[in-house]
VMD Tcl script that draws the C-alpha trace (Angstrom):
set ca {
  {35.82 24.99 -41.22}
  {38.14 22.77 -43.32}
  {36.87 19.51 -44.73}
  {38.96 16.61 -43.48}
  {39.90 18.31 -40.22}
  {37.43 16.06 -38.44}
  {35.13 13.58 -40.05}
  {32.50 14.19 -37.37}
  {30.01 16.94 -38.12}
  {30.28 19.85 -35.70}
  {26.86 21.01 -34.58}
  {26.15 24.73 -34.44}
  {23.60 26.93 -32.71}
  {22.09 30.29 -33.62}
  {22.55 32.74 -30.76}
  {20.61 36.02 -30.51}
  {18.77 37.81 -33.28}
  {21.83 38.69 -35.36}
  {22.36 35.04 -36.33}
  {25.89 34.75 -35.02}
  {27.11 31.22 -35.59}
  {28.62 29.72 -32.43}
  {30.12 26.22 -32.62}
  {28.95 23.97 -29.84}
  {30.61 20.73 -30.77}
  {30.11 17.37 -29.23}
  {31.33 18.30 -25.76}
  {28.02 19.90 -24.77}
  {26.00 16.90 -25.83}
  {28.48 14.52 -24.25}
  {27.97 16.33 -20.95}
  {24.20 16.00 -21.22}
  {24.48 12.34 -22.16}
  {26.94 11.69 -19.33}
  {24.64 13.41 -16.84}
  {21.72 11.29 -18.03}
  {23.76 8.12 -17.69}
  {24.88 9.09 -14.19}
  {21.28 9.78 -13.17}
  {20.12 6.44 -14.54}
  {23.00 4.67 -12.78}
  {22.11 6.34 -9.48}
  {18.46 5.32 -9.89}
  {19.52 1.74 -10.65}
  {21.75 1.62 -7.57}
  {18.93 2.95 -5.40}
  {16.55 0.33 -6.81}
  {19.06 -2.46 -6.19}
  {19.60 -1.19 -2.64}
  {15.84 -1.35 -2.00}
  {15.41 -4.76 -3.63}
  {18.49 -6.40 -2.06}
  {16.66 -7.62 1.10}
  {13.80 -9.02 -1.02}
  {16.26 -10.80 -3.30}
  {18.15 -12.41 -0.42}
  {14.96 -13.41 1.42}
  {13.61 -15.05 -1.75}
  {16.93 -16.81 -2.31}
  {17.01 -18.03 1.29}
  {13.52 -19.53 0.98}
  {14.88 -22.08 -1.53}
  {17.81 -23.29 0.60}
  {17.77 -27.02 1.24}
  {19.60 -26.90 4.60}
  {17.81 -25.99 7.83}
  {20.50 -23.65 9.16}
  {21.13 -20.82 6.69}
  {24.73 -20.73 5.50}
  {26.64 -19.64 2.46}
  {27.18 -21.13 -0.01}
  {23.93 -23.16 0.05}
  {24.19 -26.94 0.04}
  {21.33 -27.15 -2.46}
  {17.89 -25.89 -3.29}
  {14.47 -27.21 -2.36}
  {10.77 -26.28 -2.05}
  {10.40 -28.11 1.27}
  {10.02 -24.91 3.30}
  {6.95 -23.88 1.36}
  {5.46 -27.27 2.20}
  {6.36 -26.68 5.86}
  {4.04 -23.67 5.90}
  {1.03 -25.87 5.17}
  {2.14 -28.31 7.89}
  {2.49 -25.56 10.49}
  {-0.90 -25.04 12.13}
  {0.13 -21.74 13.67}
  {0.91 -20.25 10.28}
  {-2.30 -21.57 8.74}
  {-4.46 -20.27 11.60}
  {-2.69 -16.92 11.43}
  {-3.21 -16.72 7.67}
  {-6.92 -17.50 7.94}
  {-7.45 -14.97 10.75}
  {-5.51 -12.27 8.89}
  {-7.57 -13.03 5.78}
  {-10.87 -12.80 7.69}
  {-9.93 -9.61 9.50}
  {-8.56 -8.03 6.31}
  {-11.72 -8.74 4.32}
  {-14.03 -7.57 7.12}
  {-12.02 -4.40 7.80}
  {-11.89 -3.60 4.08}
  {-15.65 -4.03 3.67}
  {-16.44 -1.79 6.65}
  {-13.91 0.83 5.55}
  {-15.58 1.00 2.13}
  {-19.02 1.44 3.71}
  {-17.69 4.32 5.80}
  {-15.03 5.74 3.49}
  {-17.07 6.15 0.29}
  {-19.78 8.38 1.88}
  {-17.07 10.27 3.76}
  {-15.14 10.93 0.55}
  {-18.31 12.10 -1.21}
  {-19.04 14.42 1.70}
  {-15.53 15.89 1.68}
  {-15.47 16.51 -2.08}
  {-19.07 17.59 -2.71}
  {-20.02 19.70 0.33}
  {-18.60 22.76 2.06}
  {-19.48 23.14 5.72}
  {-18.01 24.25 9.01}
  {-15.51 21.70 10.31}
  {-14.77 20.16 6.91}
  {-11.03 20.57 7.38}
  {-11.23 19.05 10.85}
  {-13.18 16.05 9.52}
  {-10.67 15.54 6.73}
  {-7.76 15.66 9.17}
  {-9.44 13.24 11.57}
  {-10.01 10.71 8.79}
  {-6.34 10.90 7.79}
  {-4.96 11.09 11.34}
  {-4.23 7.33 11.70}
  {-1.65 7.68 8.91}
  {0.30 10.20 10.99}
  {0.26 8.39 14.35}
  {2.87 5.62 14.93}
  {1.33 2.16 14.89}
  {2.53 1.24 18.38}
  {0.92 4.41 19.80}
  {-2.31 3.75 17.93}
  {-2.42 0.14 19.15}
  {-1.84 1.18 22.76}
  {-4.52 3.86 22.57}
  {-7.11 1.50 21.09}
  {-6.29 -1.15 23.69}
  {-6.82 1.37 26.52}
  {-10.05 2.48 24.83}
  {-11.38 -1.09 24.84}
  {-10.41 -1.53 28.49}
  {-12.30 1.65 29.37}
  {-15.35 0.41 27.48}
  {-15.43 -2.83 29.49}
  {-15.00 -0.90 32.74}
  {-17.77 1.55 31.82}
  {-20.18 -1.26 30.90}
  {-19.24 -3.50 33.88}
  {-18.10 -6.19 31.48}
  {-21.44 -6.38 29.65}
  {-19.72 -5.40 26.41}
  {-16.71 -7.75 26.12}
  {-14.77 -6.18 23.27}
  {-11.29 -6.73 24.67}
  {-9.68 -9.69 22.92}
  {-12.73 -10.29 20.74}
  {-12.74 -10.73 16.98}
  {-15.02 -7.70 16.62}
  {-12.61 -5.55 18.62}
  {-9.72 -6.67 16.39}
  {-11.69 -5.93 13.22}
  {-12.69 -2.44 14.33}
  {-9.11 -1.73 15.33}
  {-8.06 -2.58 11.78}
  {-10.90 -0.48 10.37}
  {-9.37 2.50 12.12}
  {-6.04 2.11 10.30}
  {-7.43 1.34 6.83}
  {-10.18 3.99 6.53}
  {-7.63 6.73 5.63}
  {-6.55 4.79 2.54}
  {-10.12 4.31 1.34}
  {-10.96 7.98 1.86}
  {-7.78 9.19 0.19}
  {-8.08 7.01 -2.90}
  {-11.80 7.61 -3.45}
  {-11.27 11.34 -2.90}
  {-8.50 11.30 -5.52}
  {-10.87 9.70 -8.02}
  {-13.70 12.13 -7.22}
  {-11.39 15.12 -7.68}
  {-11.47 14.65 -11.45}
  {-15.15 13.68 -11.63}
  {-17.39 15.68 -13.99}
  {-20.56 16.46 -12.02}
  {-22.36 17.45 -15.22}
  {-22.86 13.75 -15.90}
  {-24.89 13.44 -12.70}
  {-26.87 16.55 -13.58}
  {-27.64 15.12 -17.01}
  {-28.88 11.87 -15.48}
  {-31.14 13.74 -13.04}
  {-32.49 15.94 -15.83}
  {-33.48 12.74 -17.63}
  {-35.54 11.63 -14.64}
  {-33.13 9.61 -12.49}
  {-33.35 10.15 -8.74}
  {-30.30 10.55 -6.52}
  {-29.95 6.85 -5.75}
  {-30.26 5.77 -9.38}
  {-27.79 8.49 -10.39}
  {-25.29 7.29 -7.82}
  {-25.72 3.62 -8.73}
  {-25.75 4.01 -12.52}
  {-23.45 7.03 -13.05}
  {-21.31 7.95 -10.05}
  {-20.42 4.48 -8.79}
  {-19.12 3.08 -12.11}
  {-16.98 6.17 -12.69}
  {-15.37 6.10 -9.23}
  {-14.99 2.30 -9.26}
  {-11.22 2.50 -9.95}
  {-10.70 4.49 -6.74}
  {-12.90 2.08 -4.80}
  {-10.95 -0.95 -6.04}
  {-7.65 0.77 -5.28}
  {-8.86 1.74 -1.80}
  {-9.98 -1.83 -1.15}
  {-6.58 -3.20 -2.21}
  {-4.63 -0.74 -0.07}
  {-6.92 -1.36 2.89}
  {-6.60 -5.13 2.65}
  {-2.80 -5.01 2.35}
  {-2.47 -2.70 5.36}
  {-4.77 -4.88 7.44}
  {-3.23 -8.18 6.34}
  {0.33 -7.10 7.14}
  {-0.39 -5.11 10.29}
  {1.50 -6.15 13.42}
  {1.24 -3.33 15.97}
  {-2.55 -3.07 16.22}
  {-3.00 -6.85 16.12}
  {-0.39 -7.36 18.83}
  {-2.45 -5.33 21.30}
  {-5.95 -6.48 20.30}
  {-5.65 -10.18 19.42}
  {-7.38 -12.43 21.93}
  {-6.16 -15.61 23.66}
  {-5.87 -18.57 21.32}
  {-5.85 -16.33 18.26}
  {-2.94 -15.16 16.17}
  {-2.54 -13.28 12.91}
  {0.11 -14.18 10.34}
  {2.52 -11.33 11.29}
  {2.26 -12.32 14.97}
  {2.75 -16.00 14.12}
  {5.87 -15.07 12.17}
  {7.25 -13.03 15.06}
  {6.57 -15.83 17.57}
  {8.22 -18.41 15.30}
  {11.36 -16.28 15.12}
  {11.63 -16.29 18.92}
  {12.33 -20.03 18.99}
  {13.56 -21.02 15.57}
  {15.39 -19.59 12.58}
  {15.11 -21.52 9.36}
  {14.07 -20.82 5.73}
  {10.40 -21.35 6.64}
  {10.27 -17.71 7.74}
  {11.74 -16.67 4.40}
  {9.09 -18.72 2.58}
  {6.31 -17.08 4.61}
  {7.79 -13.66 3.83}
  {7.93 -14.43 0.11}
  {4.24 -15.39 0.11}
  {3.33 -12.16 1.89}
  {5.44 -10.19 -0.61}
  {3.60 -11.87 -3.48}
  {0.20 -11.03 -1.97}
  {1.21 -7.39 -1.53}
  {2.75 -7.23 -5.02}
  {-0.42 -8.58 -6.66}
  {-2.55 -6.09 -4.72}
  {-0.28 -3.21 -5.73}
  {-0.39 -4.25 -9.40}
  {-4.18 -4.36 -9.28}
  {-4.22 -0.96 -7.58}
  {-1.89 0.59 -10.15}
  {-4.08 -0.81 -12.91}
  {-7.01 1.31 -11.70}
  {-5.33 4.32 -10.06}
  {-1.68 5.25 -10.53}
  {0.04 4.73 -7.19}
  {2.19 7.83 -7.76}
  {-0.95 9.96 -7.48}
  {-1.73 8.84 -3.93}
  {1.59 7.89 -2.34}
}
mol new
graphics top color blue
foreach p $ca { graphics top sphere $p radius 0.5 }
foreach p [lrange $ca 0 end-1] q [lrange $ca 1 end] { graphics top cylinder $p $q radius 0.2 }
display resetview
């Protein structure tokens, strides 16, 4: 190799055991670097494609004119104030909040013991139980809502109307419990999968009973999965439309239903403002979830 032929240093590689020197040059590394850049560019385009609707909805929520048009005449926060002045949106938000909190609490009471049972015990029908608990994730929401509505009708017929669950708040809550339990079970199970049971054995050897061991050892260690399950459950309940559409009673409306009904008669940036607030609620819940349990492990 002559000095001065090229000021760039040509990289070499040792091939085989006989130490034959084979020049590789910059072309090989340029190909790797180009491939990496192309992959990053493709990932960026995919991300922009996913975020484009969110970007435009957020932009639309700040338009000053009532009828959306481009370019905008100006920008304003008036549509966010309109949400507070719209009683239907406020009632829907409060009902969605109540149902979401209640469904999340019940799903934790049911899902934590179920997850412990699935991870810790081996018995006949364990696979069937696991599949049943995760089944609502596999069934389309509209089918699940129809089935639960028919189930409530059959209950009222069987009890001659003495158990009025159809259109009741309790019926709506238990319908939401059905769709959020799988998330609680899955996230708590994920946390328990890496749990060291020797810590429980050590606590029991030191005199702690089963309840004290669970409260002082097991529960703090699986708390990240419980928090993540609660966040996922609340988000799924708060944003659910299909189940609520079938089970909500007269005079009641959840926020997704109120949004859908508003769109039937009017189209202005108020809907965009409502959507942005829902996106923020979901984003905060997802950030909290990822803080405790990496979302990539469960999604």
